BALOBA-1460 file (C-alpha; in Angstrom, 3 decimals):
// residues 71
<rec num="1" residu="x" x="153.898" y="109.964" z="105.029"/>
<rec num="2" residu="x" x="154.228" y="106.220" z="105.523"/>
<rec num="3" residu="x" x="152.628" y="103.697" z="103.187"/>
<rec num="4" residu="x" x="150.463" y="106.378" z="101.537"/>
<rec num="5" residu="x" x="148.341" y="106.964" z="104.682"/>
<rec num="6" residu="x" x="147.791" y="110.579" z="105.668"/>
<rec num="7" residu="x" x="148.464" y="111.369" z="109.300"/>
<rec num="8" residu="x" x="145.595" y="113.882" z="109.166"/>
<rec num="9" residu="x" x="143.049" y="111.200" z="108.285"/>
<rec num="10" residu="x" x="140.836" y="110.237" z="111.257"/>
<rec num="11" residu="x" x="141.946" y="106.937" z="112.744"/>
<rec num="12" residu="x" x="139.602" y="104.406" z="114.332"/>
<rec num="13" residu="x" x="139.567" y="104.423" z="118.110"/>
<rec num="14" residu="x" x="141.420" y="101.615" z="119.818"/>
<rec num="15" residu="x" x="138.925" y="101.501" z="122.699"/>
<rec num="16" residu="x" x="135.188" y="102.038" z="123.057"/>
<rec num="17" residu="x" x="133.801" y="105.451" z="123.947"/>
<rec num="18" residu="x" x="131.341" y="104.965" z="126.846"/>
<rec num="19" residu="x" x="129.701" y="108.364" z="126.220"/>
<rec num="20" residu="x" x="128.985" y="107.514" z="122.577"/>
<rec num="21" residu="x" x="127.596" y="104.128" z="123.615"/>
<rec num="22" residu="x" x="125.315" y="105.815" z="126.170"/>
<rec num="23" residu="x" x="124.015" y="108.295" z="123.576"/>
<rec num="24" residu="x" x="123.335" y="105.478" z="121.107"/>
<rec num="25" residu="x" x="121.481" y="103.432" z="123.756"/>
<rec num="26" residu="x" x="119.410" y="106.482" z="124.742"/>
<rec num="27" residu="x" x="118.517" y="107.207" z="121.108"/>
<rec num="28" residu="x" x="117.534" y="103.586" z="120.495"/>
<rec num="29" residu="x" x="115.315" y="103.565" z="123.582"/>
<rec num="30" residu="x" x="113.652" y="106.821" z="122.445"/>
<rec num="31" residu="x" x="112.946" y="105.339" z="119.010"/>
<rec num="32" residu="x" x="111.579" y="102.095" z="120.486"/>
<rec num="33" residu="x" x="109.313" y="104.020" z="122.864"/>
<rec num="34" residu="x" x="107.894" y="106.061" z="119.983"/>
<rec num="35" residu="x" x="107.287" y="102.939" z="117.887"/>
<rec num="36" residu="x" x="105.505" y="101.205" z="120.797"/>
<rec num="37" residu="x" x="103.385" y="104.323" z="121.367"/>
<rec num="38" residu="x" x="102.418" y="104.519" z="117.676"/>
<rec num="39" residu="x" x="101.864" y="100.826" z="116.877"/>
<rec num="40" residu="x" x="101.326" y="99.205" z="120.271"/>
<rec num="41" residu="x" x="103.178" y="96.327" z="121.864"/>
<rec num="42" residu="x" x="104.039" y="93.144" z="120.006"/>
<rec num="43" residu="x" x="101.552" y="90.282" z="120.394"/>
<rec num="44" residu="x" x="102.464" y="87.461" z="122.767"/>
<rec num="45" residu="x" x="104.693" y="84.988" z="120.986"/>
<rec num="46" residu="x" x="105.941" y="87.581" z="118.486"/>
<rec num="47" residu="x" x="104.697" y="88.486" z="115.031"/>
<rec num="48" residu="x" x="102.832" y="85.832" z="113.038"/>
<rec num="49" residu="x" x="104.921" y="84.203" z="110.323"/>
<rec num="50" residu="x" x="103.407" y="84.301" z="106.854"/>
<rec num="51" residu="x" x="104.545" y="81.426" z="104.650"/>
<rec num="52" residu="x" x="106.121" y="82.521" z="101.389"/>
<rec num="53" residu="x" x="104.713" y="80.984" z="98.236"/>
<rec num="54" residu="x" x="106.210" y="80.731" z="94.805"/>
<rec num="55" residu="x" x="104.040" y="82.162" z="92.027"/>
<rec num="56" residu="x" x="102.264" y="79.702" z="89.753"/>
<rec num="57" residu="x" x="103.771" y="80.382" z="86.353"/>
<rec num="58" residu="x" x="102.012" y="79.184" z="83.214"/>
<rec num="59" residu="x" x="103.720" y="76.283" z="81.475"/>
<rec num="60" residu="x" x="103.608" y="75.115" z="77.869"/>
<rec num="61" residu="x" x="101.323" y="72.267" z="78.984"/>
<rec num="62" residu="x" x="98.364" y="74.655" z="79.261"/>
<rec num="63" residu="x" x="96.102" y="74.570" z="76.172"/>
<rec num="64" residu="x" x="96.013" y="78.366" z="75.672"/>
<rec num="65" residu="x" x="99.792" y="78.655" z="75.520"/>
<rec num="66" residu="x" x="100.176" y="75.569" z="73.369"/>
<rec num="67" residu="x" x="97.720" y="77.031" z="70.828"/>
<rec num="68" residu="x" x="99.522" y="80.392" z="70.849"/>
<rec num="69" residu="x" x="102.903" y="78.696" z="70.327"/>
<rec num="70" residu="x" x="101.672" y="76.641" z="67.363"/>
<rec num="71" residu="x" x="100.427" y="79.687" z="65.454"/>
């Protein structure tokens, strides 16, 4: 046992496995086909972008909060 590493522990592959890559590509294509069938194709130009807005938080300048703070 060198440097505390077990020789029985699975080691990462040094090269890519073309069969695993093919299975992953096939699975991804199957998932994408099912999503397109369920939801339809994307609109031309992609999905519309919705602008994010920060919430309007009440400040101490508002009369209702100023009255509540003074009590």
